[in-house]
C-alpha positions in Angstrom: 121.8 -64.1 168.6 121.1 -67.3 170.5 117.6 -66.0 171.6 116.8 -65.1 168.0 117.8 -68.6 166.8 115.9 -70.5 169.5 112.8 -68.3 169.3 111.1 -70.2 166.4 111.5 -73.5 168.1 109.3 -72.4 171.0 106.4 -71.6 168.6 103.4 -73.9 167.9 100.2 -73.8 165.8 99.2 -70.3 164.5 102.4 -68.8 166.0 104.5 -70.9 163.5 102.4 -69.5 160.6 102.9 -66.0 161.9 106.6 -66.4 162.1 106.8 -67.9 158.6 105.2 -64.8 157.1 107.8 -62.4 158.5 110.0 -60.8 155.8 113.5 -62.4 155.4 116.2 -60.4 157.1 113.7 -58.1 158.8 114.8 -59.1 162.3 117.8 -57.2 163.7 117.4 -58.0 167.4 115.4 -60.2 169.7 113.3 -57.3 170.9 111.7 -56.8 167.5 110.1 -60.3 167.1 109.1 -60.2 170.8 107.2 -57.0 170.4 105.6 -58.1 167.1 104.6 -61.4 168.7 102.9 -59.7 171.6 101.2 -57.2 169.3 99.7 -60.0 167.2 98.6 -62.4 169.9 97.7 -60.1 172.8 94.0 -60.3 172.0 94.2 -64.1 172.5 95.4 -63.8 176.1 92.7 -64.7 178.6 91.9 -61.6 180.5 92.1 -61.6 184.3 88.7 -61.5 186.0 88.1 -58.8 188.5 85.3 -57.9 191.0 83.8 -55.7 188.4 83.2 -58.7 186.2 81.3 -60.4 189.1 79.0 -57.3 189.6 77.8 -57.9 186.0 76.5 -61.4 186.9 72.7 -61.0 187.2 70.0 -63.5 187.5 68.3 -64.0 184.1 64.5 -63.7 183.7 64.1 -67.4 183.0 66.8 -68.5 185.5 66.0 -70.2 188.8 67.5 -69.1 192.0 69.5 -72.3 192.3 70.9 -72.0 188.8 71.8 -68.4 189.4 73.7 -69.2 192.6 75.6 -72.0 190.8 76.5 -69.7 187.9 77.5 -67.0 190.3 79.8 -69.3 192.3 81.5 -70.4 189.1 82.3 -66.8 188.2 83.4 -66.0 191.7 86.0 -68.9 191.6 87.7 -67.2 188.6 88.5 -64.1 190.7 91.7 -64.3 192.7 91.6 -63.0 196.3 87.9 -62.0 196.1 86.8 -59.9 199.1 83.9 -61.3 201.1 82.1 -58.0 201.2 82.4 -57.6 197.4 81.1 -61.1 196.9 78.1 -60.4 199.2 77.3 -57.2 197.4 77.6 -58.8 194.0 75.3 -61.7 194.8 72.8 -59.5 196.6 72.6 -57.0 193.7 72.4 -59.8 191.2 69.2 -61.3 192.5 66.2 -60.3 190.3 63.5 -62.7 191.6 60.7 -60.4 192.8 59.7 -62.4 195.9 63.3 -62.9 197.0 64.2 -59.2 196.4 61.1 -58.2 198.5 62.2 -60.5 201.3 65.7 -59.2 201.3 64.3 -55.6 201.5 61.9 -56.3 204.4 64.3 -58.5 206.4 67.9 -57.5 205.9 70.8 -59.8 205.9 74.3 -58.6 206.5 76.7 -61.6 205.8 77.2 -64.1 203.0 76.0 -67.1 205.0 72.7 -65.4 205.8 72.2 -64.3 202.2 72.8 -67.8 200.9 70.4 -69.3 203.5 67.7 -67.0 202.3 68.3 -67.7 198.7 68.2 -71.5 199.3 65.0 -71.1 201.3 63.2 -69.4 198.4 64.7 -71.9 196.0 63.2 -74.7 198.0 59.9 -72.9 198.3 59.6 -72.4 194.5 60.4 -76.0 193.9 57.6 -77.1 196.3 55.2 -74.7 194.6 56.1 -76.0 191.2 55.5 -79.5 192.3 52.1 -78.6 193.7 51.1 -76.8 190.5 51.9 -80.1 188.7 50.0 -82.3 191.2 46.8 -80.2 191.8 45.4 -80.6 188.3 45.8 -84.4 188.6 44.0 -84.4 192.0 41.2 -82.3 190.6 40.8 -84.6 187.6 40.8 -87.6 189.9 38.0 -86.1 192.0 35.9 -85.3 188.9 36.4 -88.9 187.7 35.3 -90.2 191.2 32.1 -88.1 191.1 31.3 -89.4 187.6 31.7 -93.0 188.8 29.5 -92.4 191.8 26.8 -91.0 189.6 27.0 -94.0 187.3 26.7 -96.3 190.3 23.4 -94.8 191.4 21.9 -95.7 188.0 22.7 -99.4 188.5 20.0 -101.8 190.0 20.5 -102.1 193.8 21.2 -105.8 193.4 24.4 -105.3 191.4 25.3 -101.8 192.4 28.2 -103.0 194.7 28.8 -106.4 193.2 32.1 -105.3 191.6 33.5 -103.3 194.6 35.9 -106.0 195.7 37.0 -107.1 192.2 39.5 -104.3 191.6 43.2 -105.1 191.9 44.2 -101.5 192.1 44.1 -101.2 195.8 47.0 -102.0 198.1 46.5 -105.2 200.2 45.8 -104.5 203.8 46.5 -106.4 207.0 43.4 -105.1 208.8 39.9 -104.1 207.9 39.0 -100.7 206.4 36.5 -100.2 209.2 39.3 -100.4 211.8 41.5 -98.0 209.7 38.5 -95.6 209.5 38.1 -95.7 213.3 41.8 -95.1 213.9 42.3 -92.1 211.6 38.8 -90.7 212.2 40.0 -87.7 214.2 43.4 -87.1 212.4 42.0 -85.2 209.4 43.6 -87.7 207.0 40.4 -88.7 205.2 38.2 -86.4 203.1 34.7 -87.1 204.3 32.3 -88.1 201.4 29.3 -86.3 200.1 25.9 -87.7 200.8 25.0 -90.7 198.6 23.1 -89.9 195.4 20.6 -92.8 195.6 17.2 -92.3 197.1 16.9 -93.5 200.7 13.9 -95.7 199.9 16.0 -97.6 197.3 18.9 -98.4 199.6 19.5 -101.7 201.5 18.6 -100.7 205.1 20.3 -103.8 206.5 23.7 -102.4 205.4 25.3 -99.4 207.1 28.4 -97.5 206.0 30.3 -95.8 208.9 32.2 -93.6 206.4 29.0 -92.2 204.8 27.1 -92.5 208.1 24.2 -93.8 206.1 22.5 -97.1 205.0 22.9 -98.6 201.6 26.2 -100.6 201.7 28.7 -102.0 204.2 31.7 -100.0 205.3 34.1 -102.6 203.9 32.4 -102.3 200.5 32.5 -98.5 200.3 34.4 -97.5 197.2 35.0 -94.0 198.3 36.6 -95.2 201.6 38.8 -97.5 199.6 40.0 -94.6 197.5 40.6 -92.4 200.5 42.6 -95.1 202.3 44.6 -95.7 199.1 45.4 -92.0 198.9 46.7 -92.0 202.5 48.8 -95.0 201.8 
């Protein structure tokens, strides 16, 4: 009797409404409301996660390797006393990235730490490739712009062709000459050597020599292409 009387005081929210709808004098023992309560609210109880639930966690088509591992680890934490072998198999089978799956098939891994290392290696690789795909179009556009500017320069009179070379404020200030920098990095492969100058040899100033172009026409310090190459290296 005491249990029946105290039972309503333990209820909150929807459970109070459920209790209020019970027919008057329909409860003859504590067992009856207990069974009715369980029957009504059993579907609201959070189900215990098992290893079978983890096997269902697959990498989505639009999901990165890093995001998949993060989601997998979150699901794994919900499973109590998860076996290392089961965790390894679930993660291994859940990978759908073609390149990573191919790598795991050609070079087997047997423990969780090895599998995670391989996953993170491929995640880093895809991040680098994504960054390069973003950068390369900008580089190509910069090269096209540079070529257009060089062609425009050849159409200027020789007297003012290089008059504005040192007027740009876009270049980083240097503590040495560009000629010296050219000599120091000459054999390091840091600079992309320029194409031959477009202007006709007979129209160039033969008193000026560019060590970058290895031809006459302007001084090394005034070479616009060399300035851009050094700026790229910086």
